[in-house]
PQR file with spaces between the fields and no chain letter, atoms N, CA, C, O and H, PARSE charges and radii, in Angstrom:
ATOM       1  N    MET     1      -1.358   -1.767  -29.884 -0.4000 1.5000
ATOM       2  CA   MET     1      -2.457   -0.864  -29.589 -0.0000 2.0000
ATOM       3  C    MET     1      -3.093   -1.269  -28.263  0.5500 1.7000
ATOM       4  O    MET     1      -3.343   -2.450  -28.021 -0.5500 1.4000
ATOM       5  N    THR     2      -3.351   -0.294  -27.415 -0.4000 1.5000
ATOM       6  CA   THR     2      -3.947   -0.532  -26.119 -0.0000 2.0000
ATOM       7  C    THR     2      -5.439   -0.237  -26.173  0.5500 1.7000
ATOM       8  O    THR     2      -5.858    0.791  -26.706 -0.5500 1.4000
ATOM       9  H    THR     2      -3.148    0.665  -27.611  0.4000 1.0000
ATOM      10  N    ALA     3      -6.237   -1.145  -25.618 -0.4000 1.5000
ATOM      11  CA   ALA     3      -7.679   -0.901  -25.516 -0.0000 2.0000
ATOM      12  C    ALA     3      -7.917    0.172  -24.458  0.5500 1.7000
ATOM      13  O    ALA     3      -7.258    0.195  -23.418 -0.5500 1.4000
ATOM      14  H    ALA     3      -5.896   -1.979  -25.185  0.4000 1.0000
ATOM      15  N    ILE     4      -8.865    1.055  -24.740 -0.4000 1.5000
ATOM      16  CA   ILE     4      -9.189    2.154  -23.835 -0.0000 2.0000
ATOM      17  C    ILE     4     -10.610    1.964  -23.319  0.5500 1.7000
ATOM      18  O    ILE     4     -11.519    1.611  -24.071 -0.5500 1.4000
ATOM      19  H    ILE     4      -9.400    1.036  -25.585  0.4000 1.0000
ATOM      20  N    THR     5     -10.783    2.202  -22.030 -0.4000 1.5000
ATOM      21  CA   THR     5     -12.097    2.153  -21.396 -0.0000 2.0000
ATOM      22  C    THR     5     -12.494    3.568  -21.011  0.5500 1.7000
ATOM      23  O    THR     5     -11.656    4.364  -20.588 -0.5500 1.4000
ATOM      24  H    THR     5     -10.044    2.488  -21.419  0.4000 1.0000
ATOM      25  N    THR     6     -13.771    3.876  -21.159 -0.4000 1.5000
ATOM      26  CA   THR     6     -14.305    5.173  -20.751 -0.0000 2.0000
ATOM      27  C    THR     6     -15.301    4.959  -19.624  0.5500 1.7000
ATOM      28  O    THR     6     -16.209    4.134  -19.724 -0.5500 1.4000
ATOM      29  H    THR     6     -14.452    3.229  -21.503  0.4000 1.0000
ATOM      30  N    ILE     7     -15.117    5.711  -18.559 -0.4000 1.5000
ATOM      31  CA   ILE     7     -16.038    5.713  -17.425 -0.0000 2.0000
ATOM      32  C    ILE     7     -16.685    7.086  -17.389  0.5500 1.7000
ATOM      33  O    ILE     7     -16.005    8.106  -17.510 -0.5500 1.4000
ATOM      34  H    ILE     7     -14.379    6.381  -18.478  0.4000 1.0000
ATOM      35  N    ARG     8     -17.998    7.108  -17.223 -0.4000 1.5000
ATOM      36  CA   ARG     8     -18.711    8.387  -17.144 -0.0000 2.0000
ATOM      37  C    ARG     8     -19.374    8.491  -15.772  0.5500 1.7000
ATOM      38  O    ARG     8     -20.006    7.543  -15.305 -0.5500 1.4000
ATOM      39  H    ARG     8     -18.550    6.280  -17.124  0.4000 1.0000
ATOM      40  N    ILE     9     -19.224    9.639  -15.140 -0.4000 1.5000
ATOM      41  CA   ILE     9     -19.837    9.888  -13.840 -0.0000 2.0000
ATOM      42  C    ILE     9     -20.662   11.169  -13.957  0.5500 1.7000
ATOM      43  O    ILE     9     -20.127   12.237  -14.253 -0.5500 1.4000
ATOM      44  H    ILE     9     -18.711   10.409  -15.519  0.4000 1.0000
ATOM      45  N    ASP    10     -21.965   11.051  -13.723 -0.4000 1.5000
ATOM      46  CA   ASP    10     -22.843   12.218  -13.782 -0.0000 2.0000
ATOM      47  C    ASP    10     -22.426   13.242  -12.744  0.5500 1.7000
ATOM      48  O    ASP    10     -22.037   12.889  -11.630 -0.5500 1.4000
ATOM      49  H    ASP    10     -22.400   10.183  -13.483  0.4000 1.0000
ATOM      50  N    HIS    11     -22.510   14.513  -13.114 -0.4000 1.5000
ATOM      51  CA   HIS    11     -22.192   15.578  -12.163 -0.0000 2.0000
ATOM      52  C    HIS    11     -23.030   15.437  -10.902  0.5500 1.7000
ATOM      53  O    HIS    11     -22.528   15.659   -9.800 -0.5500 1.4000
ATOM      54  H    HIS    11     -22.826   14.799  -14.019  0.4000 1.0000
ATOM      55  N    ALA    12     -24.296   15.071  -11.048 -0.4000 1.5000
ATOM      56  CA   ALA    12     -25.202   14.957   -9.899 -0.0000 2.0000
ATOM      57  C    ALA    12     -24.787   13.844   -8.942  0.5500 1.7000
ATOM      58  O    ALA    12     -25.197   13.845   -7.781 -0.5500 1.4000
ATOM      59  H    ALA    12     -24.703   14.891  -11.943  0.4000 1.0000
ATOM      60  N    ALA    13     -23.978   12.894   -9.414 -0.4000 1.5000
ATOM      61  CA   ALA    13     -23.556   11.767   -8.574 -0.0000 2.0000
ATOM      62  C    ALA    13     -22.278   12.048   -7.795  0.5500 1.7000
ATOM      63  O    ALA    13     -21.857   11.217   -6.990 -0.5500 1.4000
ATOM      64  H    ALA    13     -23.645   12.893  -10.357  0.4000 1.0000
ATOM      65  N    LEU    14     -21.656   13.196   -8.016 -0.4000 1.5000
ATOM      66  CA   LEU    14     -20.412   13.514   -7.314 -0.0000 2.0000
ATOM      67  C    LEU    14     -20.694   13.751   -5.834  0.5500 1.7000
ATOM      68  O    LEU    14     -21.564   14.552   -5.492 -0.5500 1.4000
ATOM      69  H    LEU    14     -21.998   13.871   -8.670  0.4000 1.0000
ATOM      70  N    PRO    15     -19.970   13.063   -4.955 -0.5600 1.5000
ATOM      71  CA   PRO    15     -20.174   13.258   -3.513  0.2800 2.0000
ATOM      72  C    PRO    15     -19.459   14.517   -3.019  0.5500 1.7000
ATOM      73  O    PRO    15     -18.621   15.083   -3.720 -0.5500 1.4000
ATOM      74  N    ASP    16     -19.806   14.948   -1.790 -0.4000 1.5000
ATOM      75  CA   ASP    16     -19.060   16.036   -1.155 -0.0000 2.0000
ATOM      76  C    ASP    16     -17.630   15.576   -0.981  0.5500 1.7000
ATOM      77  O    ASP    16     -17.448   14.390   -0.705 -0.5500 1.4000
ATOM      78  H    ASP    16     -20.487   14.488   -1.220  0.4000 1.0000
ATOM      79  N    PRO    17     -16.633   16.361   -1.109 -0.5600 1.5000
ATOM      80  CA   PRO    17     -16.643   17.772   -1.470  0.2800 2.0000
ATOM      81  C    PRO    17     -16.541   18.017   -2.969  0.5500 1.7000
ATOM      82  O    PRO    17     -16.533   19.168   -3.406 -0.5500 1.4000
ATOM      83  N    LEU    18     -16.462   16.938   -3.774 -0.4000 1.5000
ATOM      84  CA   LEU    18     -16.304   17.137   -5.226 -0.0000 2.0000
ATOM      85  C    LEU    18     -17.488   17.857   -5.850  0.5500 1.7000
ATOM      86  O    LEU    18     -17.312   18.639   -6.784 -0.5500 1.4000
ATOM      87  H    LEU    18     -16.468   16.003   -3.419  0.4000 1.0000
ATOM      88  N    ASN    19     -18.698   17.605   -5.346 -0.4000 1.5000
ATOM      89  CA   ASN    19     -19.863   18.256   -5.954 -0.0000 2.0000
ATOM      90  C    ASN    19     -19.912   19.746   -5.647  0.5500 1.7000
ATOM      91  O    ASN    19     -20.668   20.489   -6.274 -0.5500 1.4000
ATOM      92  H    ASN    19     -18.842   16.970   -4.587  0.4000 1.0000
ATOM      93  N    LEU    20     -19.110   20.182   -4.685 -0.4000 1.5000
ATOM      94  CA   LEU    20     -19.058   21.597   -4.341 -0.0000 2.0000
ATOM      95  C    LEU    20     -18.049   22.354   -5.203  0.5500 1.7000
ATOM      96  O    LEU    20     -18.031   23.585   -5.210 -0.5500 1.4000
ATOM      97  H    LEU    20     -18.496   19.578   -4.176  0.4000 1.0000
ATOM      98  N    LYS    21     -17.212   21.616   -5.925 -0.4000 1.5000
ATOM      99  CA   LYS    21     -16.219   22.212   -6.820 -0.0000 2.0000
ATOM     100  C    LYS    21     -16.853   22.390   -8.196  0.5500 1.7000
ATOM     101  O    LYS    21     -17.908   21.817   -8.470 -0.5500 1.4000
ATOM     102  H    LYS    21     -17.226   20.616   -5.918  0.4000 1.0000
ATOM     103  N    GLY    22     -16.237   23.157   -9.038 -0.4000 1.5000
ATOM     104  CA   GLY    22     -16.680   23.235  -10.419 -0.0000 2.0000
ATOM     105  C    GLY    22     -16.354   21.923  -11.125  0.5500 1.7000
ATOM     106  O    GLY    22     -15.435   21.219  -10.706 -0.5500 1.4000
ATOM     107  H    GLY    22     -15.381   23.623   -8.815  0.4000 1.0000
ATOM     108  N    PRO    23     -17.081   21.578  -12.182 -0.5600 1.5000
ATOM     109  CA   PRO    23     -16.837   20.317  -12.888  0.2800 2.0000
ATOM     110  C    PRO    23     -15.407   20.153  -13.398  0.5500 1.7000
ATOM     111  O    PRO    23     -14.856   19.054  -13.345 -0.5500 1.4000
ATOM     112  N    ASP    24     -14.797   21.240  -13.893 -0.4000 1.5000
ATOM     113  CA   ASP    24     -13.408   21.144  -14.366 -0.0000 2.0000
ATOM     114  C    ASP    24     -12.464   20.804  -13.221  0.5500 1.7000
ATOM     115  O    ASP    24     -11.555   19.988  -13.372 -0.5500 1.4000
ATOM     116  H    ASP    24     -15.244   22.133  -13.936  0.4000 1.0000
ATOM     117  N    THR    25     -12.688   21.437  -12.077 -0.4000 1.5000
ATOM     118  CA   THR    25     -11.860   21.178  -10.903 -0.0000 2.0000
ATOM     119  C    THR    25     -12.048   19.742  -10.425  0.5500 1.7000
ATOM     120  O    THR    25     -11.076   19.065  -10.091 -0.5500 1.4000
ATOM     121  H    THR    25     -13.427   22.101  -11.954  0.4000 1.0000
ATOM     122  N    ALA    26     -13.288   19.279  -10.391 -0.4000 1.5000
ATOM     123  CA   ALA    26     -13.570   17.902   -9.971 -0.0000 2.0000
ATOM     124  C    ALA    26     -12.867   16.914  -10.896  0.5500 1.7000
ATOM     125  O    ALA    26     -12.286   15.937  -10.425 -0.5500 1.4000
ATOM     126  H    ALA    26     -14.078   19.829  -10.663  0.4000 1.0000
ATOM     127  N    ALA    27     -12.910   17.153  -12.201 -0.4000 1.5000
ATOM     128  CA   ALA    27     -12.247   16.269  -13.158 -0.0000 2.0000
ATOM     129  C    ALA    27     -10.741   16.242  -12.915  0.5500 1.7000
ATOM     130  O    ALA    27     -10.129   15.175  -12.941 -0.5500 1.4000
ATOM     131  H    ALA    27     -13.381   17.947  -12.584  0.4000 1.0000
ATOM     132  N    ARG    28     -10.146   17.399  -12.682 -0.4000 1.5000
ATOM     133  CA   ARG    28      -8.700   17.452  -12.409 -0.0000 2.0000
ATOM     134  C    ARG    28      -8.349   16.712  -11.120  0.5500 1.7000
ATOM     135  O    ARG    28      -7.323   16.035  -11.054 -0.5500 1.4000
ATOM     136  H    ARG    28     -10.643   18.266  -12.661  0.4000 1.0000
ATOM     137  N    MET    29      -9.191   16.836  -10.098 -0.4000 1.5000
ATOM     138  CA   MET    29      -8.933   16.159   -8.828 -0.0000 2.0000
ATOM     139  C    MET    29      -9.045   14.642   -8.982  0.5500 1.7000
ATOM     140  O    MET    29      -8.242   13.899   -8.417 -0.5500 1.4000
ATOM     141  H    MET    29     -10.025   17.386  -10.151  0.4000 1.0000
ATOM     142  N    ILE    30     -10.028   14.185   -9.737 -0.4000 1.5000
ATOM     143  CA   ILE    30     -10.196   12.749   -9.977 -0.0000 2.0000
ATOM     144  C    ILE    30      -8.997   12.215  -10.760  0.5500 1.7000
ATOM     145  O    ILE    30      -8.441   11.172  -10.415 -0.5500 1.4000
ATOM     146  H    ILE    30     -10.681   14.788  -10.196  0.4000 1.0000
ATOM     147  N    GLU    31      -8.603   12.927  -11.809 -0.4000 1.5000
ATOM     148  CA   GLU    31      -7.452   12.511  -12.605 -0.0000 2.0000
ATOM     149  C    GLU    31      -6.192   12.434  -11.744  0.5500 1.7000
ATOM     150  O    GLU    31      -5.431   11.472  -11.840 -0.5500 1.4000
ATOM     151  H    GLU    31      -9.054   13.774  -12.089  0.4000 1.0000
ATOM     152  N    ALA    32      -5.973   13.440  -10.911 -0.4000 1.5000
ATOM     153  CA   ALA    32      -4.788   13.452  -10.052 -0.0000 2.0000
ATOM     154  C    ALA    32      -4.796   12.278   -9.081  0.5500 1.7000
ATOM     155  O    ALA    32      -3.757   11.658   -8.852 -0.5500 1.4000
ATOM     156  H    ALA    32      -6.591   14.222  -10.833  0.4000 1.0000
ATOM     157  N    ALA    33      -5.956   11.968   -8.507 -0.4000 1.5000
ATOM     158  CA   ALA    33      -6.050   10.849   -7.568 -0.0000 2.0000
ATOM     159  C    ALA    33      -5.730    9.525   -8.263  0.5500 1.7000
ATOM     160  O    ALA    33      -5.031    8.680   -7.703 -0.5500 1.4000
ATOM     161  H    ALA    33      -6.800   12.472   -8.693  0.4000 1.0000
ATOM     162  N    LEU    34      -6.239    9.348   -9.473 -0.4000 1.5000
ATOM     163  CA   LEU    34      -5.957    8.121  -10.224 -0.0000 2.0000
ATOM     164  C    LEU    34      -4.483    8.041  -10.599  0.5500 1.7000
ATOM     165  O    LEU    34      -3.865    6.984  -10.470 -0.5500 1.4000
ATOM     166  H    LEU    34      -6.806   10.034   -9.927  0.4000 1.0000
ATOM     167  N    ARG    35      -3.924    9.138  -11.056 -0.4000 1.5000
ATOM     168  CA   ARG    35      -2.505    9.142  -11.441 -0.0000 2.0000
ATOM     169  C    ARG    35      -1.594    8.903  -10.241  0.5500 1.7000
ATOM     170  O    ARG    35      -0.545    8.273  -10.371 -0.5500 1.4000
ATOM     171  H    ARG    35      -4.425    9.997  -11.160  0.4000 1.0000
ATOM     172  N    ASP    36      -1.997    9.407   -9.067 -0.4000 1.5000
ATOM     173  CA   ASP    36      -1.223    9.157   -7.847 -0.0000 2.0000
ATOM     174  C    ASP    36      -1.155    7.664   -7.527  0.5500 1.7000
ATOM     175  O    ASP    36      -0.216    7.206   -6.876 -0.5500 1.4000
ATOM     176  H    ASP    36      -2.850    9.918   -8.961  0.4000 1.0000
ATOM     177  N    GLU    37      -2.150    6.914   -7.985 -0.4000 1.5000
ATOM     178  CA   GLU    37      -2.189    5.458   -7.784 -0.0000 2.0000
ATOM     179  C    GLU    37      -1.526    4.707   -8.942  0.5500 1.7000
ATOM     180  O    GLU    37      -1.566    3.478   -8.991 -0.5500 1.4000
ATOM     181  H    GLU    37      -2.912    7.286   -8.513  0.4000 1.0000
ATOM     182  N    GLY    38      -0.915    5.449   -9.876 -0.4000 1.5000
ATOM     183  CA   GLY    38      -0.226    4.822  -10.992 -0.0000 2.0000
ATOM     184  C    GLY    38      -1.120    4.459  -12.161  0.5500 1.7000
ATOM     185  O    GLY    38      -0.728    3.681  -13.031 -0.5500 1.4000
ATOM     186  H    GLY    38      -0.883    6.448   -9.836  0.4000 1.0000
ATOM     187  N    ILE    39      -2.327    5.022  -12.184 -0.4000 1.5000
ATOM     188  CA   ILE    39      -3.285    4.737  -13.254 -0.0000 2.0000
ATOM     189  C    ILE    39      -3.196    5.854  -14.288  0.5500 1.7000
ATOM     190  O    ILE    39      -3.397    7.025  -13.967 -0.5500 1.4000
ATOM     191  H    ILE    39      -2.645    5.654  -11.477  0.4000 1.0000
ATOM     192  N    ALA    40      -2.895    5.486  -15.520 -0.4000 1.5000
ATOM     193  CA   ALA    40      -2.718    6.459  -16.604 -0.0000 2.0000
ATOM     194  C    ALA    40      -4.079    6.913  -17.118  0.5500 1.7000
ATOM     195  O    ALA    40      -4.510    6.508  -18.197 -0.5500 1.4000
ATOM     196  H    ALA    40      -2.732    4.534  -15.781  0.4000 1.0000
ATOM     197  N    ALA    41      -4.749    7.751  -16.342 -0.4000 1.5000
ATOM     198  CA   ALA    41      -6.099    8.195  -16.666 -0.0000 2.0000
ATOM     199  C    ALA    41      -6.102    9.640  -17.130  0.5500 1.7000
ATOM     200  O    ALA    41      -5.239   10.438  -16.766 -0.5500 1.4000
ATOM     201  H    ALA    41      -4.399    8.079  -15.465  0.4000 1.0000
ATOM     202  N    GLU    42      -7.098    9.949  -17.943 -0.4000 1.5000
ATOM     203  CA   GLU    42      -7.371   11.327  -18.344 -0.0000 2.0000
ATOM     204  C    GLU    42      -8.829   11.599  -18.024  0.5500 1.7000
ATOM     205  O    GLU    42      -9.715   10.896  -18.508 -0.5500 1.4000
ATOM     206  H    GLU    42      -7.800    9.301  -18.238  0.4000 1.0000
ATOM     207  N    ALA    43      -9.082   12.610  -17.215 -0.4000 1.5000
ATOM     208  CA   ALA    43     -10.452   12.962  -16.847 -0.0000 2.0000
ATOM     209  C    ALA    43     -10.760   14.353  -17.370  0.5500 1.7000
ATOM     210  O    ALA    43      -9.909   15.243  -17.349 -0.5500 1.4000
ATOM     211  H    ALA    43      -8.362   13.182  -16.822  0.4000 1.0000
ATOM     212  N    SER    44     -11.989   14.528  -17.840 -0.4000 1.5000
ATOM     213  CA   SER    44     -12.394   15.836  -18.348 -0.0000 2.0000
ATOM     214  C    SER    44     -13.881   16.046  -18.091  0.5500 1.7000
ATOM     215  O    SER    44     -14.654   15.098  -17.950 -0.5500 1.4000
ATOM     216  H    SER    44     -12.680   13.805  -17.857  0.4000 1.0000
ATOM     217  N    ASP    45     -14.248   17.318  -18.036 -0.4000 1.5000
ATOM     218  CA   ASP    45     -15.653   17.684  -17.881 -0.0000 2.0000
ATOM     219  C    ASP    45     -16.298   17.688  -19.254  0.5500 1.7000
ATOM     220  O    ASP    45     -15.822   18.343  -20.182 -0.5500 1.4000
ATOM     221  H    ASP    45     -13.620   18.087  -18.151  0.4000 1.0000
ATOM     222  N    VAL    46     -17.372   16.957  -19.365 -0.4000 1.5000
ATOM     223  CA   VAL    46     -18.181   16.955  -20.581 -0.0000 2.0000
ATOM     224  C    VAL    46     -19.557   17.438  -20.136  0.5500 1.7000
ATOM     225  O    VAL    46     -19.968   17.138  -19.015 -0.5500 1.4000
ATOM     226  H    VAL    46     -17.759   16.425  -18.611  0.4000 1.0000
ATOM     227  N    ILE    47     -20.246   18.138  -20.933 -0.4000 1.5000
ATOM     228  CA   ILE    47     -21.470   18.865  -20.595 -0.0000 2.0000
ATOM     229  C    ILE    47     -22.231   18.332  -19.369  0.5500 1.7000
ATOM     230  O    ILE    47     -22.521   19.107  -18.457 -0.5500 1.4000
ATOM     231  H    ILE    47     -19.912   18.381  -21.843  0.4000 1.0000
ATOM     232  N    SER    48     -22.554   17.060  -19.323 -0.4000 1.5000
ATOM     233  CA   SER    48     -23.388   16.549  -18.228 -0.0000 2.0000
ATOM     234  C    SER    48     -22.670   15.583  -17.300  0.5500 1.7000
ATOM     235  O    SER    48     -23.260   15.100  -16.333 -0.5500 1.4000
ATOM     236  H    SER    48     -22.319   16.431  -20.064  0.4000 1.0000
ATOM     237  N    HIS    49     -21.407   15.296  -17.580 -0.4000 1.5000
ATOM     238  CA   HIS    49     -20.713   14.291  -16.786 -0.0000 2.0000
ATOM     239  C    HIS    49     -19.195   14.481  -16.835  0.5500 1.7000
ATOM     240  O    HIS    49     -18.660   15.254  -17.630 -0.5500 1.4000
ATOM     241  H    HIS    49     -20.928   15.688  -18.365  0.4000 1.0000
ATOM     242  N    ILE    50     -18.528   13.739  -15.948 -0.4000 1.5000
ATOM     243  CA   ILE    50     -17.070   13.655  -15.966 -0.0000 2.0000
ATOM     244  C    ILE    50     -16.722   12.415  -16.777  0.5500 1.7000
ATOM     245  O    ILE    50     -17.239   11.329  -16.514 -0.5500 1.4000
ATOM     246  H    ILE    50     -18.962   13.111  -15.302  0.4000 1.0000
ATOM     247  N    LYS    51     -15.850   12.577  -17.760 -0.4000 1.5000
ATOM     248  CA   LYS    51     -15.421   11.449  -18.594 -0.0000 2.0000
ATOM     249  C    LYS    51     -14.008   11.080  -18.186  0.5500 1.7000
ATOM     250  O    LYS    51     -13.111   11.923  -18.146 -0.5500 1.4000
ATOM     251  H    LYS    51     -15.431   13.459  -17.975  0.4000 1.0000
ATOM     252  N    ILE    52     -13.825    9.786  -17.880 -0.4000 1.5000
ATOM     253  CA   ILE    52     -12.509    9.278  -17.495 -0.0000 2.0000
ATOM     254  C    ILE    52     -12.109    8.226  -18.515  0.5500 1.7000
ATOM     255  O    ILE    52     -12.832    7.251  -18.716 -0.5500 1.4000
ATOM     256  H    ILE    52     -14.553    9.101  -17.913  0.4000 1.0000
ATOM     257  N    GLU    53     -10.972    8.411  -19.155 -0.4000 1.5000
ATOM     258  CA   GLU    53     -10.454    7.438  -20.105 -0.0000 2.0000
ATOM     259  C    GLU    53      -9.167    6.859  -19.553  0.5500 1.7000
ATOM     260  O    GLU    53      -8.318    7.585  -19.036 -0.5500 1.4000
ATOM     261  H    GLU    53     -10.384    9.203  -18.991  0.4000 1.0000
ATOM     262  N    LEU    54      -9.025    5.527  -19.669 -0.4000 1.5000
ATOM     263  CA   LEU    54      -7.860    4.845  -19.142 -0.0000 2.0000
ATOM     264  C    LEU    54      -7.642    3.548  -19.886  0.5500 1.7000
ATOM     265  O    LEU    54      -8.566    3.031  -20.514 -0.5500 1.4000
ATOM     266  H    LEU    54      -9.715    4.937  -20.089  0.4000 1.0000
ATOM     267  N    PRO    55      -6.415    3.004  -19.826 -0.5600 1.5000
ATOM     268  CA   PRO    55      -6.175    1.705  -20.457  0.2800 2.0000
ATOM     269  C    PRO    55      -7.048    0.639  -19.783  0.5500 1.7000
ATOM     270  O    PRO    55      -7.147    0.587  -18.557 -0.5500 1.4000
ATOM     271  N    THR    56      -7.666   -0.192  -20.585 -0.4000 1.5000
ATOM     272  CA   THR    56      -8.540   -1.235  -20.060 -0.0000 2.0000
ATOM     273  C    THR    56      -7.801   -2.138  -19.084  0.5500 1.7000
ATOM     274  O    THR    56      -8.409   -2.672  -18.156 -0.5500 1.4000
ATOM     275  H    THR    56      -7.587   -0.150  -21.581  0.4000 1.0000
ATOM     276  N    THR    57      -6.510   -2.315  -19.278 -0.4000 1.5000
ATOM     277  CA   THR    57      -5.735   -3.163  -18.367 -0.0000 2.0000
ATOM     278  C    THR    57      -5.699   -2.593  -16.948  0.5500 1.7000
ATOM     279  O    THR    57      -5.380   -3.318  -16.005 -0.5500 1.4000
ATOM     280  H    THR    57      -6.016   -1.882  -20.031  0.4000 1.0000
ATOM     281  N    GLN    58      -6.019   -1.319  -16.783 -0.4000 1.5000
ATOM     282  CA   GLN    58      -6.019   -0.696  -15.462 -0.0000 2.0000
ATOM     283  C    GLN    58      -7.431   -0.478  -14.916  0.5500 1.7000
ATOM     284  O    GLN    58      -7.611    0.230  -13.925 -0.5500 1.4000
ATOM     285  H    GLN    58      -6.278   -0.730  -17.549  0.4000 1.0000
ATOM     286  N    LEU    59      -8.426   -1.083  -15.556 -0.4000 1.5000
ATOM     287  CA   LEU    59      -9.812   -0.870  -15.156 -0.0000 2.0000
ATOM     288  C    LEU    59     -10.088   -1.355  -13.734  0.5500 1.7000
ATOM     289  O    LEU    59     -10.765   -0.663  -12.975 -0.5500 1.4000
ATOM     290  H    LEU    59      -8.280   -1.658  -16.361  0.4000 1.0000
ATOM     291  N    ALA    60      -9.585   -2.516  -13.363 -0.4000 1.5000
ATOM     292  CA   ALA    60      -9.830   -3.036  -12.019 -0.0000 2.0000
ATOM     293  C    ALA    60      -9.253   -2.103  -10.953  0.5500 1.7000
ATOM     294  O    ALA    60      -9.919   -1.800   -9.963 -0.5500 1.4000
ATOM     295  H    ALA    60      -9.035   -3.079  -13.980  0.4000 1.0000
ATOM     296  N    ALA    61      -8.029   -1.654  -11.155 -0.4000 1.5000
ATOM     297  CA   ALA    61      -7.403   -0.743  -10.190 -0.0000 2.0000
ATOM     298  C    ALA    61      -8.154    0.585  -10.140  0.5500 1.7000
ATOM     299  O    ALA    61      -8.356    1.141   -9.061 -0.5500 1.4000
ATOM     300  H    ALA    61      -7.488   -1.900  -11.959  0.4000 1.0000
ATOM     301  N    ALA    62      -8.564    1.088  -11.283 -0.4000 1.5000
ATOM     302  CA   ALA    62      -9.311    2.350  -11.322 -0.0000 2.0000
ATOM     303  C    ALA    62     -10.657    2.201  -10.628  0.5500 1.7000
ATOM     304  O    ALA    62     -11.088    3.100   -9.906 -0.5500 1.4000
ATOM     305  H    ALA    62      -8.400    0.636  -12.160  0.4000 1.0000
ATOM     306  N    SER    63     -11.315    1.079  -10.839 -0.4000 1.5000
ATOM     307  CA   SER    63     -12.608    0.846  -10.195 -0.0000 2.0000
ATOM     308  C    SER    63     -12.469    0.816   -8.686  0.5500 1.7000
ATOM     309  O    SER    63     -13.299    1.376   -7.971 -0.5500 1.4000
ATOM     310  H    SER    63     -10.965    0.348  -11.425  0.4000 1.0000
ATOM     311  N    THR    64     -11.427    0.167   -8.202 -0.4000 1.5000
ATOM     312  CA   THR    64     -11.180    0.120   -6.764 -0.0000 2.0000
ATOM     313  C    THR    64     -10.951    1.516   -6.209  0.5500 1.7000
ATOM     314  O    THR    64     -11.493    1.876   -5.164 -0.5500 1.4000
ATOM     315  H    THR    64     -10.753   -0.288   -8.783  0.4000 1.0000
ATOM     316  N    MET    65     -10.147    2.295   -6.912 -0.4000 1.5000
ATOM     317  CA   MET    65      -9.845    3.656   -6.475 -0.0000 2.0000
ATOM     318  C    MET    65     -11.099    4.530   -6.502  0.5500 1.7000
ATOM     319  O    MET    65     -11.368    5.257   -5.545 -0.5500 1.4000
ATOM     320  H    MET    65      -9.707    2.002   -7.761  0.4000 1.0000
ATOM     321  N    LEU    66     -11.866    4.462   -7.591 -0.4000 1.5000
ATOM     322  CA   LEU    66     -13.074    5.269   -7.703 -0.0000 2.0000
ATOM     323  C    LEU    66     -14.112    4.873   -6.653  0.5500 1.7000
ATOM     324  O    LEU    66     -14.841    5.724   -6.144 -0.5500 1.4000
ATOM     325  H    LEU    66     -11.648    3.871   -8.368  0.4000 1.0000
ATOM     326  N    ALA    67     -14.177    3.585   -6.332 -0.4000 1.5000
ATOM     327  CA   ALA    67     -15.096    3.126   -5.286 -0.0000 2.0000
ATOM     328  C    ALA    67     -14.668    3.667   -3.923  0.5500 1.7000
ATOM     329  O    ALA    67     -15.518    4.025   -3.108 -0.5500 1.4000
ATOM     330  H    ALA    67     -13.585    2.893   -6.746  0.4000 1.0000
ATOM     331  N    SER    68     -13.357    3.730   -3.669 -0.4000 1.5000
ATOM     332  CA   SER    68     -12.884    4.261   -2.394 -0.0000 2.0000
ATOM     333  C    SER    68     -13.209    5.738   -2.245  0.5500 1.7000
ATOM     334  O    SER    68     -13.336    6.240   -1.128 -0.5500 1.4000
ATOM     335  H    SER    68     -12.667    3.439   -4.332  0.4000 1.0000
ATOM     336  N    LEU    69     -13.345    6.435   -3.371 -0.4000 1.5000
ATOM     337  CA   LEU    69     -13.730    7.856   -3.372 -0.0000 2.0000
ATOM     338  C    LEU    69     -15.253    8.037   -3.412  0.5500 1.7000
ATOM     339  O    LEU    69     -15.748    9.163   -3.457 -0.5500 1.4000
ATOM     340  H    LEU    69     -13.243    6.027   -4.278  0.4000 1.0000
ATOM     341  N    GLN    70     -15.985    6.925   -3.396 -0.4000 1.5000
ATOM     342  CA   GLN    70     -17.450    6.906   -3.452 -0.0000 2.0000
ATOM     343  C    GLN    70     -17.979    7.520   -4.741  0.5500 1.7000
ATOM     344  O    GLN    70     -19.028    8.164   -4.752 -0.5500 1.4000
ATOM     345  H    GLN    70     -15.582    6.011   -3.359  0.4000 1.0000
ATOM     346  N    LEU    71     -17.232    7.311   -5.837 -0.4000 1.5000
ATOM     347  CA   LEU    71     -17.669    7.808   -7.141 -0.0000 2.0000
ATOM     348  C    LEU    71     -18.429    6.751   -7.937  0.5500 1.7000
ATOM     349  O    LEU    71     -19.214    7.073   -8.829 -0.5500 1.4000
ATOM     350  H    LEU    71     -16.380    6.788   -5.828  0.4000 1.0000
ATOM     351  N    ILE    72     -18.183    5.484   -7.603 -0.4000 1.5000
ATOM     352  CA   ILE    72     -18.936    4.397   -8.239 -0.0000 2.0000
ATOM     353  C    ILE    72     -19.366    3.413   -7.166  0.5500 1.7000
ATOM     354  O    ILE    72     -20.016    2.413   -7.470 -0.5500 1.4000
ATOM     355  H    ILE    72     -17.545    5.222   -6.879  0.4000 1.0000
């Protein structure tokens, strides 16, 4: 069994150009960027935030990627 980590990003915290997209589109773009880096992430729009779920073993790589996108 793999441990799963959840990262939540408030819609209001999304930088340009992601904040100009709809939340569903932003979630898909974030997921695609993480997957392009080999991170098995699933991102989805939840009422007030973007929820990103990924294996905990990939948390460091995901954090680096999300920081480069100015999401965290």
